[in-house]
N, CA and C atoms of all chains as a GROMACS GRO file, in nm:
protein
  648
    1MET      N    1  14.798  15.386   8.932
    1MET     CA    2  14.676  15.307   8.918
    1MET      C    3  14.571  15.355   9.016
    2ASN      N    4  14.450  15.310   8.997
    2ASN     CA    5  14.340  15.346   9.086
    2ASN      C    6  14.331  15.243   9.198
    3TYR      N    7  14.359  15.286   9.319
    3TYR     CA    8  14.360  15.195   9.433
    3TYR      C    9  14.223  15.182   9.499
    4PHE      N   10  14.123  15.255   9.450
    4PHE     CA   11  13.993  15.261   9.516
    4PHE      C   12  13.883  15.215   9.421
    5LYS      N   13  13.805  15.118   9.464
    5LYS     CA   14  13.694  15.073   9.381
    5LYS      C   15  13.569  15.050   9.464
    6ASP      N   16  13.456  15.087   9.406
    6ASP     CA   17  13.326  15.066   9.470
    6ASP      C   18  13.270  14.935   9.417
    7TYR      N   19  13.241  14.841   9.506
    7TYR     CA   20  13.195  14.710   9.458
    7TYR      C   21  13.067  14.721   9.376
    8ARG      N   22  12.987  14.825   9.406
    8ARG     CA   23  12.858  14.840   9.336
    8ARG      C   24  12.876  14.871   9.188
    9ASP      N   25  12.998  14.913   9.150
    9ASP     CA   26  13.028  14.931   9.007
    9ASP      C   27  13.067  14.800   8.941
   10HIS      N   28  13.073  14.692   9.019
   10HIS     CA   29  13.123  14.565   8.968
   10HIS      C   30  13.024  14.451   8.985
   11VAL      N   31  12.898  14.485   9.005
   11VAL     CA   32  12.795  14.381   9.011
   11VAL      C   33  12.731  14.366   8.873
   12GLY      N   34  12.670  14.252   8.850
   12GLY     CA   35  12.606  14.228   8.721
   12GLY      C   36  12.542  14.092   8.722
   13SER      N   37  12.488  14.054   8.608
   13SER     CA   38  12.425  13.923   8.599
   13SER      C   39  12.442  13.866   8.459
   14LYS      N   40  12.439  13.735   8.454
   14LYS     CA   41  12.438  13.664   8.327
   14LYS      C   42  12.327  13.559   8.339
   15PRO      N   43  12.253  13.538   8.232
   15PRO     CA   44  12.141  13.444   8.245
   15PRO      C   45  12.186  13.300   8.262
   16GLU      N   46  12.301  13.265   8.203
   16GLU     CA   47  12.336  13.122   8.196
   16GLU      C   48  12.427  13.077   8.309
   17LYS      N   49  12.488  13.171   8.381
   17LYS     CA   50  12.592  13.133   8.476
   17LYS      C   51  12.610  13.249   8.573
   18PHE      N   52  12.664  13.222   8.691
   18PHE     CA   53  12.686  13.333   8.783
   18PHE      C   54  12.786  13.432   8.724
   19PHE      N   55  12.775  13.556   8.770
   19PHE     CA   56  12.855  13.666   8.717
   19PHE      C   57  12.978  13.689   8.805
   20LYS      N   58  13.093  13.711   8.743
   20LYS     CA   59  13.209  13.747   8.825
   20LYS      C   60  13.289  13.858   8.762
   21SER      N   61  13.348  13.939   8.848
   21SER     CA   62  13.435  14.046   8.801
   21SER      C   63  13.551  14.060   8.898
   22THR      N   64  13.661  14.109   8.848
   22THR     CA   65  13.782  14.124   8.930
   22THR      C   66  13.795  14.267   8.978
   23LEU      N   67  13.819  14.284   9.107
   23LEU     CA   68  13.847  14.416   9.161
   23LEU      C   69  13.997  14.446   9.150
   24PHE      N   70  14.077  14.359   9.210
   24PHE     CA   71  14.222  14.376   9.209
   24PHE      C   72  14.287  14.239   9.201
   25GLU      N   73  14.403  14.233   9.139
   25GLU     CA   74  14.472  14.104   9.129
   25GLU      C   75  14.623  14.124   9.127
   26SER      N   76  14.690  14.037   9.200
   26SER     CA   77  14.835  14.023   9.192
   26SER      C   78  14.862  13.875   9.184
   27GLY      N   79  14.988  13.835   9.186
   27GLY     CA   80  15.013  13.692   9.194
   27GLY      C   81  14.968  13.634   9.328
   28GLN      N   82  14.971  13.716   9.430
   28GLN     CA   83  14.947  13.667   9.567
   28GLN      C   84  14.800  13.657   9.604
   29ILE      N   85  14.718  13.737   9.540
   29ILE     CA   86  14.574  13.735   9.572
   29ILE      C   87  14.492  13.789   9.457
   30LEU      N   88  14.377  13.730   9.439
   30LEU     CA   89  14.276  13.784   9.347
   30LEU      C   90  14.155  13.820   9.430
   31LEU      N   91  14.108  13.944   9.414
   31LEU     CA   92  13.992  13.991   9.488
   31LEU      C   93  13.885  14.032   9.388
   32GLY      N   94  13.766  13.975   9.403
   32GLY     CA   95  13.663  14.004   9.305
   32GLY      C   96  13.524  13.996   9.363
   33ILE      N   97  13.428  14.015   9.274
   33ILE     CA   98  13.286  14.010   9.308
   33ILE      C   99  13.220  13.896   9.232
   34ASN      N  100  13.144  13.815   9.301
   34ASN     CA  101  13.061  13.714   9.237
   34ASN      C  102  12.915  13.748   9.266
   35CYS      N  103  12.832  13.739   9.163
   35CYS     CA  104  12.688  13.765   9.179
   35CYS      C  105  12.610  13.644   9.131
   36LEU      N  106  12.520  13.597   9.214
   36LEU     CA  107  12.436  13.483   9.178
   36LEU      C  108  12.290  13.527   9.184
   37GLU      N  109  12.223  13.515   9.073
   37GLU     CA  110  12.080  13.542   9.072
   37GLU      C  111  12.008  13.427   9.145
   38PRO      N  112  11.883  13.449   9.187
   38PRO     CA  113  11.809  13.342   9.252
   38PRO      C  114  11.813  13.214   9.168
   39GLY      N  115  11.849  13.104   9.232
   39GLY     CA  116  11.857  12.974   9.164
   39GLY      C  117  11.993  12.942   9.106
   40GLN      N  118  12.078  13.042   9.087
   40GLN     CA  119  12.212  13.014   9.032
   40GLN      C  120  12.302  12.956   9.141
   41GLU      N  121  12.406  12.885   9.095
   41GLU     CA  122  12.498  12.825   9.191
   41GLU      C  123  12.641  12.820   9.138
   42GLN      N  124  12.733  12.809   9.230
   42GLN     CA  125  12.870  12.766   9.200
   42GLN      C  126  12.876  12.622   9.247
   43ALA      N  127  12.896  12.533   9.152
   43ALA     CA  128  12.898  12.391   9.187
   43ALA      C  129  13.011  12.364   9.286
   44VAL      N  130  12.988  12.268   9.372
   44VAL     CA  131  13.088  12.232   9.473
   44VAL      C  132  13.213  12.179   9.404
   45ASN      N  133  13.328  12.237   9.441
   45ASN     CA  134  13.455  12.195   9.384
   45ASN      C  135  13.568  12.228   9.479
   46PRO      N  136  13.679  12.158   9.470
   46PRO     CA  137  13.795  12.194   9.553
   46PRO      C  138  13.887  12.287   9.474
   47HIS      N  139  13.976  12.354   9.543
   47HIS     CA  140  14.082  12.429   9.476
   47HIS      C  141  14.213  12.360   9.506
   48GLY      N  142  14.293  12.341   9.402
   48GLY     CA  143  14.420  12.272   9.422
   48GLY      C  144  14.511  12.343   9.518
   49GLY      N  145  14.544  12.466   9.490
   49GLY     CA  146  14.647  12.532   9.569
   49GLY      C  147  14.606  12.663   9.632
   50GLN      N  148  14.475  12.692   9.635
   50GLN     CA  149  14.432  12.824   9.682
   50GLN      C  150  14.339  12.816   9.802
   51ASP      N  151  14.361  12.905   9.895
   51ASP     CA  152  14.260  12.931   9.997
   51ASP      C  153  14.162  13.032   9.940
   52LYS      N  154  14.036  13.020   9.981
   52LYS     CA  155  13.933  13.109   9.929
   52LYS      C  156  13.846  13.158  10.044
   53PHE      N  157  13.804  13.283  10.034
   53PHE     CA  158  13.700  13.328  10.126
   53PHE      C  159  13.588  13.394  10.047
   54TYR      N  160  13.469  13.385  10.105
   54TYR     CA  161  13.353  13.461  10.058
   54TYR      C  162  13.312  13.555  10.171
   55PHE      N  163  13.275  13.676  10.136
   55PHE     CA  164  13.213  13.767  10.233
   55PHE      C  165  13.080  13.811  10.172
   56VAL      N  166  12.971  13.787  10.243
   56VAL     CA  167  12.838  13.814  10.187
   56VAL      C  168  12.806  13.963  10.199
   57LEU      N  169  12.792  14.029  10.084
   57LEU     CA  170  12.760  14.172  10.080
   57LEU      C  171  12.611  14.197  10.069
   58GLU      N  172  12.542  14.116   9.992
   58GLU     CA  173  12.397  14.132   9.972
   58GLU      C  174  12.334  13.994   9.956
   59GLY      N  175  12.213  13.978  10.008
   59GLY     CA  176  12.140  13.854   9.992
   59GLY      C  177  12.191  13.746  10.087
   60SER      N  178  12.155  13.624  10.056
   60SER     CA  179  12.205  13.512  10.136
   60SER      C  180  12.218  13.389  10.048
   61GLY      N  181  12.304  13.299  10.091
   61GLY     CA  182  12.332  13.180  10.012
   61GLY      C  183  12.339  13.056  10.098
   62ALA      N  184  12.319  12.943  10.032
   62ALA     CA  185  12.336  12.813  10.099
   62ALA      C  186  12.475  12.763  10.061
   63PHE      N  187  12.566  12.768  10.157
   63PHE     CA  188  12.706  12.735  10.133
   63PHE      C  189  12.736  12.591  10.174
   64THR      N  190  12.825  12.530  10.100
   64THR     CA  191  12.882  12.402  10.137
   64THR      C  192  13.033  12.420  10.150
   65VAL      N  193  13.087  12.380  10.265
   65VAL     CA  194  13.233  12.375  10.282
   65VAL      C  195  13.265  12.243  10.351
   66GLY      N  196  13.336  12.156  10.281
   66GLY     CA  197  13.362  12.024  10.336
   66GLY      C  198  13.229  11.955  10.365
   67ASP      N  199  13.214  11.906  10.486
   67ASP     CA  200  13.089  11.838  10.522
   67ASP      C  201  12.984  11.931  10.581
   68THR      N  202  13.015  12.061  10.582
   68THR     CA  203  12.924  12.157  10.643
   68THR      C  204  12.836  12.223  10.538
   69GLU      N  205  12.707  12.226  10.563
   69GLU     CA  206  12.615  12.303  10.480
   69GLU      C  207  12.549  12.404  10.570
   70GLN      N  208  12.554  12.531  10.530
   70GLN     CA  209  12.502  12.636  10.618
   70GLN      C  210  12.459  12.756  10.535
   71SER      N  211  12.352  12.817  10.575
   71SER     CA  212  12.307  12.940  10.512
   71SER      C  213  12.383  13.057  10.573
   72ALA      N  214  12.418  13.154  10.489
   72ALA     CA  215  12.490  13.272  10.539
   72ALA      C  216  12.439  13.396  10.467
   73GLY      N  217  12.413  13.499  10.545
   73GLY     CA  218  12.364  13.625  10.489
   73GLY      C  219  12.464  13.737  10.509
   74GLU      N  220  12.417  13.859  10.490
   74GLU     CA  221  12.505  13.977  10.492
   74GLU      C  222  12.592  13.983  10.618
   75GLY      N  223  12.720  14.006  10.597
   75GLY     CA  224  12.812  14.020  10.708
   75GLY      C  225  12.881  13.892  10.749
   76MET      N  226  12.846  13.781  10.682
   76MET     CA  227  12.909  13.654  10.715
   76MET      C  228  13.029  13.628  10.624
   77THR      N  229  13.135  13.575  10.684
   77THR     CA  230  13.252  13.530  10.609
   77THR      C  231  13.252  13.379  10.606
   78VAL      N  232  13.279  13.324  10.488
   78VAL     CA  233  13.287  13.180  10.470
   78VAL      C  234  13.428  13.147  10.420
   79TRP      N  235  13.490  13.052  10.487
   79TRP     CA  236  13.630  13.020  10.464
   79TRP      C  237  13.639  12.882  10.399
   80ALA      N  238  13.705  12.873  10.284
   80ALA     CA  239  13.721  12.746  10.214
   80ALA      C  240  13.870  12.722  10.190
   81PRO      N  241  13.933  12.651  10.285
   81PRO     CA  242  14.078  12.632  10.273
   81PRO      C  243  14.111  12.544  10.154
   82GLU      N  244  14.233  12.559  10.108
   82GLU     CA  245  14.291  12.478  10.001
   82GLU      C  246  14.251  12.331  10.016
   83GLY      N  247  14.198  12.276   9.906
   83GLY     CA  248  14.171  12.134   9.903
   83GLY      C  249  14.038  12.092   9.961
   84VAL      N  250  13.963  12.185  10.021
   84VAL     CA  251  13.834  12.152  10.080
   84VAL      C  252  13.722  12.187   9.981
   85ASP      N  253  13.636  12.091   9.954
   85ASP     CA  254  13.524  12.116   9.862
   85ASP      C  255  13.439  12.232   9.912
   86HIS      N  256  13.394  12.315   9.818
   86HIS     CA  257  13.310  12.427   9.858
   86HIS      C  258  13.224  12.471   9.741
   87GLY      N  259  13.111  12.528   9.771
   87GLY     CA  260  13.021  12.579   9.670
   87GLY      C  261  12.911  12.659   9.735
   88VAL      N  262  12.831  12.725   9.652
   88VAL     CA  263  12.723  12.809   9.706
   88VAL      C  264  12.608  12.814   9.606
   89ARG      N  265  12.488  12.821   9.661
   89ARG     CA  266  12.368  12.832   9.579
   89ARG      C  267  12.280  12.943   9.636
   90ASN      N  268  12.228  13.024   9.547
   90ASN     CA  269  12.136  13.129   9.590
   90ASN      C  270  11.997  13.070   9.599
   91VAL      N  271  11.953  13.047   9.721
   91VAL     CA  272  11.820  12.989   9.742
   91VAL      C  273  11.720  13.097   9.783
   92GLY      N  274  11.763  13.222   9.780
   92GLY     CA  275  11.673  13.331   9.817
   92GLY      C  276  11.602  13.389   9.694
   93ASP      N  277  11.541  13.505   9.714
   93ASP     CA  278  11.465  13.566   9.605
   93ASP      C  279  11.526  13.698   9.558
   94LYS      N  280  11.647  13.728   9.604
   94LYS     CA  281  11.718  13.846   9.554
   94LYS      C  282  11.860  13.808   9.518
   95ARG      N  283  11.926  13.897   9.447
   95ARG     CA  284  12.064  13.871   9.404
   95ARG      C  285  12.156  13.850   9.524
   96LEU      N  286  12.241  13.750   9.512
   96LEU     CA  287  12.344  13.725   9.613
   96LEU      C  288  12.474  13.787   9.562
   97VAL      N  289  12.529  13.880   9.640
   97VAL     CA  290  12.653  13.948   9.600
   97VAL      C  291  12.762  13.913   9.702
   98LEU      N  292  12.872  13.862   9.651
   98LEU     CA  293  12.981  13.813   9.734
   98LEU      C  294  13.112  13.882   9.700
   99LEU      N  295  13.181  13.928   9.802
   99LEU     CA  296  13.323  13.962   9.786
   99LEU      C  297  13.400  13.832   9.799
  100VAL      N  298  13.488  13.804   9.704
  100VAL     CA  299  13.557  13.676   9.702
  100VAL      C  300  13.708  13.700   9.690
  101GLY      N  301  13.784  13.627   9.768
  101GLY     CA  302  13.929  13.635   9.758
  101GLY      C  303  13.989  13.497   9.739
  102LEU      N  304  14.089  13.490   9.653
  102LEU     CA  305  14.163  13.366   9.630
  102LEU      C  306  14.311  13.395   9.648
  103ALA      N  307  14.378  13.315   9.731
  103ALA     CA  308  14.520  13.336   9.756
  103ALA      C  309  14.594  13.203   9.751
  104PRO      N  310  14.697  13.190   9.669
  104PRO     CA  311  14.737  13.290   9.568
  104PRO      C  312  14.636  13.296   9.455
  105ALA      N  313  14.653  13.394   9.365
  105ALA     CA  314  14.562  13.405   9.251
  105ALA      C  315  14.574  13.281   9.162
  106PRO      N  316  14.464  13.240   9.101
  106PRO     CA  317  14.470  13.124   9.010
  106PRO      C  318  14.574  13.145   8.900
  107GLY      N  319  14.647  13.039   8.873
  107GLY     CA  320  14.747  13.047   8.767
  107GLY      C  321  14.882  13.094   8.814
  108HIS      N  322  14.892  13.126   8.946
  108HIS     CA  323  15.020  13.172   9.000
  108HIS      C  324  15.077  13.068   9.097
  109MET      N  325  13.658  12.224  11.175
  109MET     CA  326  13.667  12.364  11.212
  109MET      C  327  13.541  12.440  11.171
  110ASN      N  328  13.525  12.560  11.225
  110ASN     CA  329  13.410  12.643  11.189
  110ASN      C  330  13.447  12.732  11.071
  111TYR      N  331  13.382  12.707  10.959
  111TYR     CA  332  13.413  12.781  10.836
  111TYR      C  333  13.332  12.909  10.822
  112PHE      N  334  13.245  12.937  10.918
  112PHE     CA  335  13.152  13.049  10.906
  112PHE      C  336  13.169  13.144  11.024
  113LYS      N  337  13.193  13.271  10.995
  113LYS     CA  338  13.206  13.370  11.104
  113LYS      C  339  13.133  13.498  11.067
  114ASP      N  340  13.069  13.555  11.169
  114ASP     CA  341  12.998  13.682  11.154
  114ASP      C  342  13.094  13.793  11.198
  115TYR      N  343  13.122  13.888  11.106
  115TYR     CA  344  13.221  13.990  11.142
  115TYR      C  345  13.178  14.068  11.265
  116ARG      N  346  13.046  14.079  11.288
  116ARG     CA  347  12.997  14.157  11.401
  116ARG      C  348  13.036  14.097  11.535
  117ASP      N  349  13.075  13.969  11.534
  117ASP     CA  350  13.127  13.907  11.656
  117ASP      C  351  13.275  13.939  11.678
  118HIS      N  352  13.334  14.011  11.583
  118HIS     CA  353  13.479  14.034  11.589
  118HIS      C  354  13.515  14.182  11.587
  119VAL      N  355  13.420  14.268  11.621
  119VAL     CA  356  13.450  14.410  11.632
  119VAL      C  357  13.480  14.442  11.779
  120GLY      N  358  13.550  14.551  11.798
  120GLY     CA  359  13.584  14.591  11.933
  120GLY      C  360  13.661  14.721  11.930
  121SER      N  361  13.707  14.763  12.046
  121SER     CA  362  13.783  14.888  12.052
  121SER      C  363  13.887  14.881  12.162
  122LYS      N  364  13.991  14.957  12.142
  122LYS     CA  365  14.092  14.976  12.245
  122LYS      C  366  14.117  15.126  12.255
  123PRO      N  367  14.136  15.176  12.375
  123PRO     CA  368  14.152  15.322  12.386
  123PRO      C  369  14.282  15.372  12.325
  124GLU      N  370  14.389  15.291  12.331
  124GLU     CA  371  14.520  15.344  12.295
  124GLU      C  372  14.560  15.320  12.150
  125LYS      N  373  14.488  15.229  12.081
  125LYS     CA  374  14.535  15.186  11.950
  125LYS      C  375  14.417  15.123  11.878
  126PHE      N  376  14.422  15.120  11.746
  126PHE     CA  377  14.311  15.056  11.675
  126PHE      C  378  14.302  14.909  11.712
  127PHE      N  379  14.183  14.853  11.698
  127PHE     CA  380  14.153  14.716  11.739
  127PHE      C  381  14.162  14.624  11.619
  128LYS      N  382  14.223  14.508  11.638
  128LYS     CA  383  14.223  14.411  11.528
  128LYS      C  384  14.197  14.270  11.578
  129SER      N  385  14.129  14.192  11.494
  129SER     CA  386  14.104  14.053  11.526
  129SER      C  387  14.115  13.972  11.397
  130THR      N  388  14.147  13.846  11.413
  130THR     CA  389  14.165  13.758  11.298
  130THR      C  390  14.040  13.674  11.277
  131LEU      N  391  13.992  13.672  11.153
  131LEU     CA  392  13.880  13.583  11.119
  131LEU      C  393  13.933  13.445  11.082
  132PHE      N  394  14.021  13.444  10.981
  132PHE     CA  395  14.078  13.318  10.932
  132PHE      C  396  14.222  13.345  10.890
  133GLU      N  397  14.305  13.242  10.903
  133GLU     CA  398  14.444  13.261  10.864
  133GLU      C  399  14.504  13.131  10.814
  134SER      N  400  14.579  13.140  10.706
  134SER     CA  401  14.664  13.031  10.659
  134SER      C  402  14.798  13.095  10.626
  135GLY      N  403  14.890  13.020  10.572
  135GLY     CA  404  15.012  13.083  10.527
  135GLY      C  405  14.989  13.178  10.410
  136GLN      N  406  14.886  13.148  10.332
  136GLN     CA  407  14.864  13.220  10.207
  136GLN      C  408  14.788  13.350  10.224
  137ILE      N  409  14.708  13.357  10.328
  137ILE     CA  410  14.628  13.478  10.349
  137ILE      C  411  14.586  13.490  10.496
  138LEU      N  412  14.583  13.612  10.542
  138LEU     CA  413  14.525  13.643  10.672
  138LEU      C  414  14.406  13.735  10.647
  139LEU      N  415  14.291  13.698  10.703
  139LEU     CA  416  14.170  13.777  10.686
  139LEU      C  417  14.123  13.819  10.824
  140GLY      N  418  14.104  13.949  10.843
  140GLY     CA  419  14.066  13.995  10.975
  140GLY      C  420  13.982  14.121  10.972
  141ILE      N  421  13.954  14.169  11.091
  141ILE     CA  422  13.875  14.291  11.110
  141ILE      C  423  13.961  14.394  11.182
  142ASN      N  424  13.963  14.514  11.131
  142ASN     CA  425  14.027  14.627  11.200
  142ASN      C  426  13.917  14.728  11.232
  143CYS      N  427  13.922  14.780  11.354
  143CYS     CA  428  13.826  14.881  11.397
  143CYS      C  429  13.901  15.004  11.446
  144LEU      N  430  13.863  15.118  11.394
  144LEU     CA  431  13.926  15.244  11.435
  144LEU      C  432  13.818  15.336  11.490
  145GLU      N  433  13.835  15.375  11.615
  145GLU     CA  434  13.744  15.474  11.673
  145GLU      C  435  13.773  15.611  11.611
  146PRO      N  436  13.679  15.703  11.622
  146PRO     CA  437  13.704  15.837  11.568
  146PRO      C  438  13.838  15.892  11.618
  147GLY      N  439  13.919  15.938  11.526
  147GLY     CA  440  14.050  15.994  11.560
  147GLY      C  441  14.164  15.895  11.556
  148GLN      N  442  14.134  15.765  11.562
  148GLN     CA  443  14.242  15.665  11.558
  148GLN      C  444  14.292  15.647  11.415
  149GLU      N  445  14.416  15.598  11.406
  149GLU     CA  446  14.474  15.578  11.273
  149GLU      C  447  14.566  15.457  11.269
  150GLN      N  448  14.587  15.408  11.149
  150GLN     CA  449  14.699  15.317  11.119
  150GLN      C  450  14.800  15.405  11.048
  151ALA      N  451  14.915  15.423  11.109
  151ALA     CA  452  15.016  15.509  11.048
  151ALA      C  453  15.057  15.454  10.912
  152VAL      N  454  15.089  15.544  10.823
  152VAL     CA  455  15.130  15.505  10.688
  152VAL      C  456  15.258  15.423  10.695
  153ASN      N  457  15.255  15.306  10.631
  153ASN     CA  458  15.371  15.219  10.628
  153ASN      C  459  15.364  15.127  10.506
  154PRO      N  460  15.478  15.078  10.462
  154PRO     CA  461  15.476  14.983  10.351
  154PRO      C  462  15.475  14.841  10.407
  155HIS      N  463  15.439  14.743  10.325
  155HIS     CA  464  15.456  14.603  10.362
  155HIS      C  465  15.565  14.545  10.275
  156GLY      N  466  15.656  14.473  10.336
  156GLY     CA  467  15.767  14.417  10.260
  156GLY      C  468  15.721  14.322  10.152
  157GLY      N  469  15.650  14.218  10.191
  157GLY     CA  470  15.619  14.114  10.094
  157GLY      C  471  15.472  14.084  10.077
  158GLN      N  472  15.384  14.171  10.126
  158GLN     CA  473  15.241  14.138  10.125
  158GLN      C  474  15.158  14.240  10.048
  159ASP      N  475  15.063  14.189   9.972
  159ASP     CA  476  14.956  14.273   9.921
  159ASP      C  477  14.849  14.282  10.027
  160LYS      N  478  14.783  14.396  10.032
  160LYS     CA  479  14.680  14.418  10.135
  160LYS      C  480  14.558  14.481  10.072
  161PHE      N  481  14.442  14.441  10.120
  161PHE     CA  482  14.322  14.515  10.082
  161PHE      C  483  14.244  14.550  10.207
  162TYR      N  484  14.172  14.660  10.197
  162TYR     CA  485  14.072  14.699  10.296
  162TYR      C  486  13.936  14.700  10.227
  163PHE      N  487  13.835  14.653  10.295
  163PHE     CA  488  13.697  14.670  10.248
  163PHE      C  489  13.620  14.738  10.360
  164VAL      N  490  13.559  14.852  10.329
  164VAL     CA  491  13.493  14.930  10.434
  164VAL      C  492  13.354  14.872  10.463
  165LEU      N  493  13.338  14.823  10.586
  165LEU     CA  494  13.211  14.764  10.628
  165LEU      C  495  13.121  14.866  10.698
  166GLU      N  496  13.180  14.954  10.777
  166GLU     CA  497  13.103  15.055  10.850
  166GLU      C  498  13.188  15.182  10.861
  167GLY      N  499  13.123  15.296  10.854
  167GLY     CA  500  13.194  15.422  10.871
  167GLY      C  501  13.269  15.463  10.746
  168SER      N  502  13.360  15.555  10.764
  168SER     CA  503  13.444  15.596  10.651
  168SER      C  504  13.580  15.639  10.703
  169GLY      N  505  13.679  15.630  10.616
  169GLY     CA  506  13.815  15.662  10.655
  169GLY      C  507  13.885  15.745  10.550
  170ALA      N  508  13.987  15.814  10.593
  170ALA     CA  509  14.075  15.888  10.502
  170ALA      C  510  14.196  15.799  10.476
  171PHE      N  511  14.201  15.743  10.357
  171PHE     CA  512  14.305  15.647  10.323
  171PHE      C  513  14.418  15.714  10.245
  172THR      N  514  14.538  15.663  10.270
  172THR     CA  515  14.654  15.699  10.189
  172THR      C  516  14.709  15.572  10.127
  173VAL      N  517  14.726  15.573   9.996
  173VAL     CA  518  14.795  15.464   9.926
  173VAL      C  519  14.890  15.528   9.826
  174GLY      N  520  15.018  15.507   9.847
  174GLY     CA  521  15.116  15.574   9.761
  174GLY      C  522  15.096  15.724   9.770
  175ASP      N  523  15.082  15.789   9.656
  175ASP     CA  524  15.063  15.934   9.654
  175ASP      C  525  14.916  15.975   9.657
  176THR      N  526  14.828  15.876   9.670
  176THR     CA  527  14.685  15.905   9.666
  176THR      C  528  14.629  15.916   9.806
  177GLU      N  529  14.554  16.021   9.832
  177GLU     CA  530  14.478  16.034   9.956
  177GLU      C  531  14.332  16.046   9.918
  178GLN      N  532  14.250  15.961   9.975
  178GLN     CA  533  14.109  15.960   9.935
  178GLN      C  534  14.024  15.909  10.050
  179SER      N  535  13.908  15.966  10.063
  179SER     CA  536  13.811  15.919  10.161
  179SER      C  537  13.733  15.803  10.101
  180ALA      N  538  13.703  15.703  10.184
  180ALA     CA  539  13.627  15.588  10.135
  180ALA      C  540  13.530  15.543  10.242
  181GLY      N  541  13.406  15.519  10.202
  181GLY     CA  542  13.302  15.475  10.293
  181GLY      C  543  13.255  15.333  10.262
  182GLU      N  544  13.142  15.297  10.318
  182GLU     CA  545  13.091  15.160  10.308
  182GLU      C  546  13.082  15.112  10.164
  183GLY      N  547  13.135  14.993  10.141
  183GLY     CA  548  13.129  14.933  10.008
  183GLY      C  549  13.250  14.960   9.922
  184MET      N  550  13.343  15.038   9.974
  184MET     CA  551  13.464  15.067   9.897
  184MET      C  552  13.575  14.968   9.930
  185THR      N  553  13.648  14.928   9.827
  185THR     CA  554  13.767  14.846   9.844
  185THR      C  555  13.889  14.933   9.819
  186VAL      N  556  13.988  14.920   9.904
  186VAL     CA  557  14.113  14.994   9.890
  186VAL      C  558  14.225  14.891   9.878
  187TRP      N  559  14.306  14.907   9.777
  187TRP     CA  560  14.410  14.811   9.742
  187TRP      C  561  14.546  14.870   9.769
  188ALA      N  562  14.628  14.802   9.849
  188ALA     CA  563  14.762  14.850   9.882
  188ALA      C  564  14.862  14.741   9.844
  189PRO      N  565  14.914  14.749   9.722
  189PRO     CA  566  15.005  14.644   9.676
  189PRO      C  567  15.135  14.645   9.756
  190GLU      N  568  15.198  14.531   9.757
  190GLU     CA  569  15.329  14.511   9.819
  190GLU      C  570  15.423  14.630   9.793
  191GLY      N  571  15.480  14.682   9.900
  191GLY     CA  572  15.582  14.786   9.885
  191GLY      C  573  15.529  14.927   9.872
  192VAL      N  574  15.397  14.943   9.863
  192VAL     CA  575  15.338  15.077   9.849
  192VAL      C  576  15.291  15.125   9.986
  193ASP      N  577  15.335  15.244  10.022
  193ASP     CA  578  15.294  15.301  10.152
  193ASP      C  579  15.143  15.312  10.161
  194HIS      N  580  15.089  15.281  10.278
  194HIS     CA  581  14.944  15.292  10.294
  194HIS      C  582  14.910  15.312  10.441
  195GLY      N  583  14.798  15.374  10.464
  195GLY     CA  584  14.750  15.396  10.601
  195GLY      C  585  14.609  15.450  10.596
  196VAL      N  586  14.549  15.461  10.713
  196VAL     CA  587  14.411  15.509  10.719
  196VAL      C  588  14.387  15.579  10.853
  197ARG      N  589  14.303  15.679  10.848
  197ARG     CA  590  14.265  15.753  10.968
  197ARG      C  591  14.113  15.769  10.971
  198ASN      N  592  14.056  15.746  11.087
  198ASN     CA  593  13.912  15.766  11.101
  198ASN      C  594  13.887  15.913  11.130
  199VAL      N  595  13.841  15.985  11.031
  199VAL     CA  596  13.814  16.128  11.049
  199VAL      C  597  13.664  16.152  11.069
  200GLY      N  598  13.586  16.046  11.080
  200GLY     CA  599  13.442  16.059  11.100
  200GLY      C  600  13.405  16.059  11.247
  201ASP      N  601  13.277  16.046  11.274
  201ASP     CA  602  13.231  16.050  11.413
  201ASP      C  603  13.173  15.916  11.459
  202LYS      N  604  13.191  15.811  11.377
  202LYS     CA  605  13.151  15.678  11.422
  202LYS      C  606  13.265  15.580  11.396
  203ARG      N  607  13.251  15.461  11.454
  203ARG     CA  608  13.355  15.360  11.439
  203ARG      C  609  13.373  15.323  11.292
  204LEU      N  610  13.497  15.310  11.252
  204LEU     CA  611  13.532  15.263  11.119
  204LEU      C  612  13.564  15.114  11.130
  205VAL      N  613  13.490  15.031  11.057
  205VAL     CA  614  13.511  14.886  11.061
  205VAL      C  615  13.554  14.840  10.923
  206LEU      N  616  13.667  14.771  10.920
  206LEU     CA  617  13.729  14.729  10.795
  206LEU      C  618  13.751  14.579  10.793
  207LEU      N  619  13.712  14.517  10.682
  207LEU     CA  620  13.758  14.381  10.652
  207LEU      C  621  13.895  14.398  10.587
  208VAL      N  622  13.994  14.326  10.636
  208VAL     CA  623  14.131  14.344  10.589
  208VAL      C  624  14.190  14.209  10.551
  209GLY      N  625  14.255  14.204  10.436
  209GLY     CA  626  14.324  14.084  10.395
  209GLY      C  627  14.469  14.112  10.364
  210LEU      N  628  14.555  14.020  10.404
  210LEU     CA  629  14.699  14.028  10.375
  210LEU      C  630  14.741  13.897  10.310
  211ALA      N  631  14.806  13.907  10.194
  211ALA     CA  632  14.850  13.787  10.125
  211ALA      C  633  14.994  13.806  10.076
  212PRO      N  634  15.083  13.713  10.111
  212PRO     CA  635  15.061  13.605  10.208
  212PRO      C  636  15.047  13.659  10.350
  213ALA      N  637  15.012  13.572  10.444
  213ALA     CA  638  14.999  13.615  10.583
  213ALA      C  639  15.135  13.659  10.635
  214PRO      N  640  15.138  13.760  10.724
  214PRO     CA  641  15.264  13.804  10.782
  214PRO      C  642  15.338  13.688  10.849
  215GLY      N  643  15.468  13.686  10.828
  215GLY     CA  644  15.550  13.581  10.890
  215GLY      C  645  15.560  13.456  10.806
  216HIS      N  646  15.495  13.454  10.691
  216HIS     CA  647  15.501  13.338  10.604
  216HIS      C  648  15.576  13.372  10.475
   0.00000   0.00000   0.00000
């Protein structure tokens, strides 16, 4: 298999909803890219059995984790442990590109 | 707890060995930063029960995964599934900074 991927080959957009693509996946972890155009959001929601992280690659977002709301730009990691509400909205004027990991992968 | 961390606060170096720090950890995943000065390496080794990824934040490295040897620079993700030998060497002239995830976390 190909163990090497460039995230820039996995960015994109959809008009109606944020864009996501998978880089690598096993039962133990799913690693992917989420792209939010200006104004798009991931609604705040909890995950039943997964820890999640976001790493901001491009742009900046207004993140909610639990009771915390904070803006985060390039180079910031956002941690959303299992069971804690989390979401993000692109309040900037350029695409927000996020490396996202879920452990374990959904459905496992 | 603090759900937001800037990776730039977690870089560093050690003369004798590559530098590592933890950003966030649960039983399900460990997310951290590894820094390799020019010439430093992580010797090739397998992981018993963990999938691992590297995401190159700064610099470039010569990675080995299984039978594949490939150079990877900023924006590249390298995937080292459970049981597959992997390692990296900084063959460049600047610090190599990697976001690294292990799922599940070691010892869990």
